[in-house]
KOLGU-4560 file (N, C-alpha, C; in nm, 3 decimals, padded with zeros to 5 digits):
<recs>
<n_xx: 36.275 n_yy: 17.490 n_zz: 00.015 ca_xx: 36.307 ca_yy: 17.355 ca_zz: -00.026 c_xx: 36.310 c_yy: 17.264 c_zz: 00.096 mol: A seq: 1 type: MET>
<n_xx: 36.263 n_yy: 17.145 n_zz: 00.082 ca_xx: 36.258 ca_yy: 17.051 ca_zz: 00.195 c_xx: 36.382 c_yy: 16.963 c_zz: 00.196 mol: A seq: 2 type: ALA>
<n_xx: 36.437 n_yy: 16.942 n_zz: 00.316 ca_xx: 36.548 ca_yy: 16.848 ca_zz: 00.333 c_xx: 36.489 c_yy: 16.720 c_zz: 00.390 mol: A seq: 3 type: LYS>
<n_xx: 36.549 n_yy: 16.606 n_zz: 00.354 ca_xx: 36.495 ca_yy: 16.479 ca_zz: 00.401 c_xx: 36.605 c_yy: 16.395 c_zz: 00.464 mol: A seq: 4 type: ALA>
<n_xx: 36.566 n_yy: 16.314 n_zz: 00.562 ca_xx: 36.657 ca_yy: 16.220 ca_zz: 00.626 c_xx: 36.588 c_yy: 16.084 c_zz: 00.628 mol: A seq: 5 type: LYS>
<n_xx: 36.652 n_yy: 15.983 n_zz: 00.573 ca_xx: 36.593 ca_yy: 15.850 ca_zz: 00.568 c_xx: 36.606 c_yy: 15.780 c_zz: 00.703 mol: A seq: 6 type: HIS>
<n_xx: 36.496 n_yy: 15.718 n_zz: 00.747 ca_xx: 36.494 ca_yy: 15.651 ca_zz: 00.878 c_xx: 36.369 c_yy: 15.564 c_zz: 00.889 mol: A seq: 7 type: CYS>
<n_xx: 36.352 n_yy: 15.506 n_zz: 01.007 ca_xx: 36.229 ca_yy: 15.432 ca_zz: 01.039 c_xx: 36.130 c_yy: 15.528 c_zz: 01.105 mol: A seq: 8 type: ARG>
<n_xx: 36.004 n_yy: 15.498 n_zz: 01.094 ca_xx: 35.902 ca_yy: 15.581 ca_zz: 01.158 c_xx: 35.925 c_yy: 15.586 c_zz: 01.309 mol: A seq: 9 type: LEU>
<n_xx: 35.972 n_yy: 15.477 n_zz: 01.366 ca_xx: 35.996 ca_yy: 15.472 ca_zz: 01.511 c_xx: 36.109 c_yy: 15.564 c_zz: 01.556 mol: A seq: 10 type: SER>
<n_xx: 36.193 n_yy: 15.612 n_zz: 01.462 ca_xx: 36.305 ca_yy: 15.702 ca_zz: 01.496 c_xx: 36.264 c_yy: 15.848 c_zz: 01.501 mol: A seq: 11 type: ASP>
<n_xx: 36.140 n_yy: 15.878 n_zz: 01.468 ca_xx: 36.094 ca_yy: 16.017 ca_zz: 01.465 c_xx: 36.053 c_yy: 16.064 c_zz: 01.605 mol: A seq: 12 type: THR>
<n_xx: 36.034 n_yy: 16.196 n_zz: 01.617 ca_xx: 35.995 ca_yy: 16.257 ca_zz: 01.744 c_xx: 35.862 c_yy: 16.329 c_zz: 01.727 mol: A seq: 13 type: LYS>
<n_xx: 35.789 n_yy: 16.351 n_zz: 01.836 ca_xx: 35.663 ca_yy: 16.424 ca_zz: 01.826 c_xx: 35.680 c_yy: 16.558 c_zz: 01.753 mol: A seq: 14 type: PRO>
<n_xx: 35.588 n_yy: 16.584 n_zz: 01.661 ca_xx: 35.593 ca_yy: 16.706 ca_zz: 01.581 c_xx: 35.658 c_yy: 16.687 c_zz: 01.445 mol: A seq: 15 type: GLY>
<n_xx: 35.733 n_yy: 16.579 n_zz: 01.427 ca_xx: 35.798 ca_yy: 16.552 ca_zz: 01.299 c_xx: 35.696 c_yy: 16.515 c_zz: 01.193 mol: A seq: 16 type: ASP>
<n_xx: 35.735 n_yy: 16.539 n_zz: 01.069 ca_xx: 35.657 ca_yy: 16.494 ca_zz: 00.953 c_xx: 35.741 c_yy: 16.390 c_zz: 00.881 mol: A seq: 17 type: ARG>
<n_xx: 35.675 n_yy: 16.291 n_zz: 00.822 ca_xx: 35.742 ca_yy: 16.174 ca_zz: 00.768 c_xx: 35.671 c_yy: 16.129 c_zz: 00.641 mol: A seq: 18 type: PHE>
<n_xx: 35.748 n_yy: 16.099 n_zz: 00.537 ca_xx: 35.691 ca_yy: 16.046 ca_zz: 00.413 c_xx: 35.732 c_yy: 15.899 c_zz: 00.401 mol: A seq: 19 type: ARG>
<n_xx: 35.635 n_yy: 15.813 n_zz: 00.386 ca_xx: 35.658 ca_yy: 15.668 ca_zz: 00.382 c_xx: 35.713 c_yy: 15.627 c_zz: 00.245 mol: A seq: 20 type: ILE>
<n_xx: 35.820 n_yy: 15.548 n_zz: 00.249 ca_xx: 35.877 ca_yy: 15.492 ca_zz: 00.125 c_xx: 35.844 c_yy: 15.344 c_zz: 00.111 mol: A seq: 21 type: GLU>
<n_xx: 35.848 n_yy: 15.270 n_zz: 00.222 ca_xx: 35.812 ca_yy: 15.128 ca_zz: 00.214 c_xx: 35.766 c_yy: 15.077 c_zz: 00.350 mol: A seq: 22 type: LYS>
<n_xx: 35.682 n_yy: 14.975 n_zz: 00.344 ca_xx: 35.634 ca_yy: 14.905 ca_zz: 00.463 c_xx: 35.687 c_yy: 14.762 c_zz: 00.447 mol: A seq: 23 type: VAL>
<n_xx: 35.790 n_yy: 14.730 n_zz: 00.525 ca_xx: 35.862 ca_yy: 14.603 ca_zz: 00.509 c_xx: 35.835 c_yy: 14.514 c_zz: 00.631 mol: A seq: 24 type: ASP>
<n_xx: 35.722 n_yy: 14.444 n_zz: 00.627 ca_xx: 35.677 ca_yy: 14.364 ca_zz: 00.740 c_xx: 35.680 c_yy: 14.216 c_zz: 00.704 mol: A seq: 25 type: VAL>
<n_xx: 35.746 n_yy: 14.132 n_zz: 00.787 ca_xx: 35.749 ca_yy: 13.989 ca_zz: 00.756 c_xx: 35.614 c_yy: 13.919 c_zz: 00.773 mol: A seq: 26 type: PRO>
<n_xx: 35.531 n_yy: 13.970 n_zz: 00.862 ca_xx: 35.399 ca_yy: 13.910 ca_zz: 00.889 c_xx: 35.296 c_yy: 13.971 c_zz: 00.792 mol: A seq: 27 type: ASP>
<n_xx: 35.239 n_yy: 13.891 n_zz: 00.701 ca_xx: 35.144 ca_yy: 13.946 ca_zz: 00.603 c_xx: 35.018 c_yy: 14.004 c_zz: 00.666 mol: A seq: 28 type: PRO>
<n_xx: 34.976 n_yy: 13.953 n_zz: 00.779 ca_xx: 34.855 ca_yy: 14.006 ca_zz: 00.845 c_xx: 34.882 c_yy: 14.146 c_zz: 00.899 mol: A seq: 29 type: VAL>
<n_xx: 34.996 n_yy: 14.166 n_zz: 00.963 ca_xx: 35.032 ca_yy: 14.299 ca_zz: 01.015 c_xx: 35.054 c_yy: 14.396 c_zz: 00.900 mol: A seq: 30 type: LEU>
<n_xx: 35.117 n_yy: 14.351 n_zz: 00.793 ca_xx: 35.140 ca_yy: 14.438 ca_zz: 00.677 c_xx: 35.006 c_yy: 14.486 c_zz: 00.621 mol: A seq: 31 type: LYS>
<n_xx: 34.911 n_yy: 14.395 n_zz: 00.604 ca_xx: 34.778 ca_yy: 14.432 ca_zz: 00.552 c_xx: 34.711 c_yy: 14.531 c_zz: 00.646 mol: A seq: 32 type: ARG>
<n_xx: 34.723 n_yy: 14.509 n_zz: 00.777 ca_xx: 34.662 ca_yy: 14.600 ca_zz: 00.876 c_xx: 34.719 c_yy: 14.740 c_zz: 00.864 mol: A seq: 33 type: ARG>
<n_xx: 34.853 n_yy: 14.751 n_zz: 00.854 ca_xx: 34.917 ca_yy: 14.882 ca_zz: 00.843 c_xx: 34.876 c_yy: 14.952 c_zz: 00.713 mol: A seq: 34 type: LEU>
<n_xx: 34.872 n_yy: 14.878 n_zz: 00.603 ca_xx: 34.830 ca_yy: 14.936 ca_zz: 00.476 c_xx: 34.685 c_yy: 14.982 c_zz: 00.482 mol: A seq: 35 type: LEU>
<n_xx: 34.599 n_yy: 14.901 n_zz: 00.543 ca_xx: 34.457 ca_yy: 14.937 ca_zz: 00.556 c_xx: 34.438 c_yy: 15.062 c_zz: 00.641 mol: A seq: 36 type: ASP>
<n_xx: 34.525 n_yy: 15.083 n_zz: 00.739 ca_xx: 34.516 ca_yy: 15.200 ca_zz: 00.826 c_xx: 34.567 c_yy: 15.327 c_zz: 00.758 mol: A seq: 37 type: LEU>
<n_xx: 34.631 n_yy: 15.313 n_zz: 00.642 ca_xx: 34.678 ca_yy: 15.430 ca_zz: 00.568 c_xx: 34.828 c_yy: 15.447 c_zz: 00.564 mol: A seq: 38 type: GLY>
<n_xx: 34.903 n_yy: 15.355 n_zz: 00.621 ca_xx: 35.049 ca_yy: 15.362 ca_zz: 00.618 c_xx: 35.097 c_yy: 15.302 c_zz: 00.486 mol: A seq: 39 type: PHE>
<n_xx: 35.082 n_yy: 15.380 n_zz: 00.379 ca_xx: 35.113 ca_yy: 15.333 ca_zz: 00.244 c_xx: 35.228 c_yy: 15.414 c_zz: 00.185 mol: A seq: 40 type: VAL>
<n_xx: 35.307 n_yy: 15.353 n_zz: 00.096 ca_xx: 35.416 ca_yy: 15.427 ca_zz: 00.033 c_xx: 35.364 c_yy: 15.555 c_zz: -00.033 mol: A seq: 41 type: PRO>
<n_xx: 35.436 n_yy: 15.664 n_zz: -00.009 ca_xx: 35.396 ca_yy: 15.795 ca_zz: -00.060 c_xx: 35.311 c_yy: 15.874 c_zz: 00.037 mol: A seq: 42 type: GLY>
<n_xx: 35.257 n_yy: 15.806 n_zz: 00.139 ca_xx: 35.174 ca_yy: 15.872 ca_zz: 00.238 c_xx: 35.255 c_yy: 15.958 c_zz: 00.333 mol: A seq: 43 type: GLY>
<n_xx: 35.192 n_yy: 16.062 n_zz: 00.384 ca_xx: 35.259 ca_yy: 16.151 ca_zz: 00.480 c_xx: 35.199 c_yy: 16.130 c_zz: 00.618 mol: A seq: 44 type: GLU>
<n_xx: 35.287 n_yy: 16.127 n_zz: 00.717 ca_xx: 35.248 ca_yy: 16.102 ca_zz: 00.856 c_xx: 35.298 c_yy: 16.217 c_zz: 00.943 mol: A seq: 45 type: VAL>
<n_xx: 35.216 n_yy: 16.261 n_zz: 01.036 ca_xx: 35.262 ca_yy: 16.357 ca_zz: 01.137 c_xx: 35.270 c_yy: 16.282 c_zz: 01.269 mol: A seq: 46 type: LYS>
<n_xx: 35.384 n_yy: 16.293 n_zz: 01.335 ca_xx: 35.407 ca_yy: 16.223 ca_zz: 01.461 c_xx: 35.341 c_yy: 16.302 c_zz: 01.573 mol: A seq: 47 type: VAL>
<n_xx: 35.255 n_yy: 16.234 n_zz: 01.649 ca_xx: 35.185 ca_yy: 16.296 ca_zz: 01.761 c_xx: 35.257 c_yy: 16.268 c_zz: 01.892 mol: A seq: 48 type: GLY>
<n_xx: 35.180 n_yy: 16.255 n_zz: 01.996 ca_xx: 35.238 ca_yy: 16.235 ca_zz: 02.129 c_xx: 35.277 c_yy: 16.090 c_zz: 02.154 mol: A seq: 49 type: GLN>
<n_xx: 35.374 n_yy: 16.075 n_zz: 02.243 ca_xx: 35.410 ca_yy: 15.943 ca_zz: 02.293 c_xx: 35.338 c_yy: 15.923 c_zz: 02.426 mol: A seq: 50 type: ARG>
<n_xx: 35.311 n_yy: 15.799 n_zz: 02.459 ca_xx: 35.250 ca_yy: 15.772 ca_zz: 02.590 c_xx: 35.353 c_yy: 15.804 c_zz: 02.698 mol: A seq: 51 type: SER>
<n_xx: 35.310 n_yy: 15.820 n_zz: 02.823 ca_xx: 35.404 ca_yy: 15.854 ca_zz: 02.931 c_xx: 35.522 c_yy: 15.758 c_zz: 02.945 mol: A seq: 52 type: PRO>
<n_xx: 35.503 n_yy: 15.632 n_zz: 02.912 ca_xx: 35.613 ca_yy: 15.536 ca_zz: 02.922 c_xx: 35.689 c_yy: 15.523 c_zz: 02.789 mol: A seq: 53 type: LEU>
<n_xx: 35.651 n_yy: 15.601 n_zz: 02.688 ca_xx: 35.723 ca_yy: 15.604 ca_zz: 02.562 c_xx: 35.669 c_yy: 15.513 c_zz: 02.452 mol: A seq: 54 type: GLY>
<n_xx: 35.573 n_yy: 15.428 n_zz: 02.483 ca_xx: 35.520 ca_yy: 15.336 ca_zz: 02.383 c_xx: 35.376 c_yy: 15.304 c_zz: 02.419 mol: A seq: 55 type: ASP>
<n_xx: 35.278 n_yy: 15.318 n_zz: 02.333 ca_xx: 35.286 ca_yy: 15.348 ca_zz: 02.191 c_xx: 35.297 c_yy: 15.498 c_zz: 02.162 mol: A seq: 56 type: PRO>
<n_xx: 35.304 n_yy: 15.530 n_zz: 02.033 ca_xx: 35.309 ca_yy: 15.668 ca_zz: 01.984 c_xx: 35.190 c_yy: 15.690 c_zz: 01.893 mol: A seq: 57 type: THR>
<n_xx: 35.133 n_yy: 15.809 n_zz: 01.900 ca_xx: 35.021 ca_yy: 15.846 ca_zz: 01.813 c_xx: 35.075 c_yy: 15.904 c_zz: 01.683 mol: A seq: 58 type: ALA>
<n_xx: 35.017 n_yy: 15.862 n_zz: 01.571 ca_xx: 35.054 ca_yy: 15.912 ca_zz: 01.438 c_xx: 34.928 c_yy: 15.959 c_zz: 01.368 mol: A seq: 59 type: TYR>
<n_xx: 34.937 n_yy: 16.073 n_zz: 01.301 ca_xx: 34.824 ca_yy: 16.127 ca_zz: 01.224 c_xx: 34.846 c_yy: 16.089 c_zz: 01.078 mol: A seq: 60 type: ARG>
<n_xx: 34.758 n_yy: 16.005 n_zz: 01.025 ca_xx: 34.769 ca_yy: 15.958 ca_zz: 00.888 c_xx: 34.630 c_yy: 15.955 c_zz: 00.826 mol: A seq: 61 type: VAL>
<n_xx: 34.616 n_yy: 16.008 n_zz: 00.706 ca_xx: 34.488 ca_yy: 16.009 ca_zz: 00.633 c_xx: 34.375 c_yy: 16.069 c_zz: 00.717 mol: A seq: 62 type: CYS>
<n_xx: 34.405 n_yy: 16.173 n_zz: 00.794 ca_xx: 34.303 ca_yy: 16.240 ca_zz: 00.873 c_xx: 34.260 c_yy: 16.168 c_zz: 00.999 mol: A seq: 63 type: GLY>
<n_xx: 34.331 n_yy: 16.063 n_zz: 01.036 ca_xx: 34.298 ca_yy: 15.983 ca_zz: 01.154 c_xx: 34.420 c_yy: 15.967 c_zz: 01.242 mol: A seq: 64 type: THR>
<n_xx: 34.400 n_yy: 15.965 n_zz: 01.372 ca_xx: 34.511 ca_yy: 15.941 ca_zz: 01.464 c_xx: 34.513 c_yy: 15.792 c_zz: 01.499 mol: A seq: 65 type: THR>
<n_xx: 34.630 n_yy: 15.731 n_zz: 01.476 ca_xx: 34.650 ca_yy: 15.587 ca_zz: 01.498 c_xx: 34.765 c_yy: 15.570 c_zz: 01.596 mol: A seq: 66 type: ILE>
<n_xx: 34.750 n_yy: 15.484 n_zz: 01.695 ca_xx: 34.859 ca_yy: 15.454 ca_zz: 01.788 c_xx: 34.927 c_yy: 15.325 c_zz: 01.745 mol: A seq: 67 type: ALA>
<n_xx: 35.061 n_yy: 15.332 n_zz: 01.732 ca_xx: 35.140 ca_yy: 15.214 ca_zz: 01.699 c_xx: 35.247 c_yy: 15.193 c_zz: 01.803 mol: A seq: 68 type: LEU>
<n_xx: 35.276 n_yy: 15.068 n_zz: 01.833 ca_xx: 35.388 ca_yy: 15.035 ca_zz: 01.920 c_xx: 35.517 c_yy: 15.044 c_zz: 01.839 mol: A seq: 69 type: ARG>
<n_xx: 35.628 n_yy: 15.059 n_zz: 01.909 ca_xx: 35.758 ca_yy: 15.069 ca_zz: 01.844 c_xx: 35.784 c_yy: 14.949 c_zz: 01.754 mol: A seq: 70 type: LYS>
<n_xx: 35.749 n_yy: 14.830 n_zz: 01.801 ca_xx: 35.774 ca_yy: 14.709 ca_zz: 01.721 c_xx: 35.698 c_yy: 14.712 c_zz: 01.588 mol: A seq: 71 type: GLU>
<n_xx: 35.586 n_yy: 14.784 n_zz: 01.581 ca_xx: 35.512 ca_yy: 14.798 ca_zz: 01.456 c_xx: 35.570 c_yy: 14.910 c_zz: 01.369 mol: A seq: 72 type: GLU>
<n_xx: 35.603 n_yy: 15.023 n_zz: 01.430 ca_xx: 35.655 ca_yy: 15.136 ca_zz: 01.351 c_xx: 35.798 c_yy: 15.113 c_zz: 01.305 mol: A seq: 73 type: SER>
<n_xx: 35.867 n_yy: 15.014 n_zz: 01.361 ca_xx: 36.002 ca_yy: 14.977 ca_zz: 01.314 c_xx: 36.000 c_yy: 14.927 c_zz: 01.169 mol: A seq: 74 type: ASP>
<n_xx: 35.887 n_yy: 14.877 n_zz: 01.122 ca_xx: 35.876 ca_yy: 14.819 ca_zz: 00.988 c_xx: 35.844 c_yy: 14.923 c_zz: 00.880 mol: A seq: 75 type: TYR>
<n_xx: 35.821 n_yy: 15.048 n_zz: 00.921 ca_xx: 35.783 ca_yy: 15.153 ca_zz: 00.825 c_xx: 35.904 c_yy: 15.242 c_zz: 00.800 mol: A seq: 76 type: ILE>
<n_xx: 35.948 n_yy: 15.245 n_zz: 00.675 ca_xx: 36.068 ca_yy: 15.321 ca_zz: 00.637 c_xx: 36.030 c_yy: 15.438 c_zz: 00.549 mol: A seq: 77 type: TYR>
<n_xx: 36.107 n_yy: 15.546 n_zz: 00.559 ca_xx: 36.081 ca_yy: 15.662 ca_zz: 00.476 c_xx: 36.177 c_yy: 15.773 c_zz: 00.507 mol: A seq: 78 type: GLY>
<n_xx: 36.128 n_yy: 15.895 n_zz: 00.485 ca_xx: 36.213 ca_yy: 16.011 ca_zz: 00.507 c_xx: 36.144 c_yy: 16.109 c_zz: 00.599 mol: A seq: 79 type: GLU>
<n_xx: 36.224 n_yy: 16.164 n_zz: 00.687 ca_xx: 36.179 ca_yy: 16.269 ca_zz: 00.776 c_xx: 36.179 c_yy: 16.397 c_zz: 00.695 mol: A seq: 80 type: LYS>
<n_xx: 36.071 n_yy: 16.472 n_zz: 00.698 ca_xx: 36.057 ca_yy: 16.592 ca_zz: 00.616 c_xx: 36.076 c_yy: 16.714 c_zz: 00.703 mol: A seq: 81 type: ILE>
<n_xx: 36.166 n_yy: 16.800 n_zz: 00.663 ca_xx: 36.189 ca_yy: 16.928 ca_zz: 00.732 c_xx: 36.151 c_yy: 17.038 c_zz: 00.635 mol: A seq: 82 type: HIS>
<n_xx: 36.064 n_yy: 17.125 n_zz: 00.676 ca_xx: 36.025 ca_yy: 17.239 ca_zz: 00.590 c_xx: 36.106 c_yy: 17.360 c_zz: 00.633 mol: A seq: 83 type: HIS>
<n_xx: 36.177 n_yy: 17.422 n_zz: 00.537 ca_xx: 36.257 ca_yy: 17.542 ca_zz: 00.566 c_xx: 36.176 c_yy: 17.667 c_zz: 00.547 mol: A seq: 84 type: ASP>
</recs>
């Protein structure tokens, strides 16, 4: 059974898995960009590596690796998925 913890995508660590619940972005252009890249409610994301200075972070979504800055991933909410 999987346990979940609700948080922002930016709160995750490399290797974590994350299920998106909502994308809450005040800027409609950025929201459309994130949705077009595959960051959609119900989608699953695997957190990849962080850059040496900690920002941006690579995320694996829909078979593609996308780098987002913390200020962008702060708008993506969901649950951290732990597989037992």
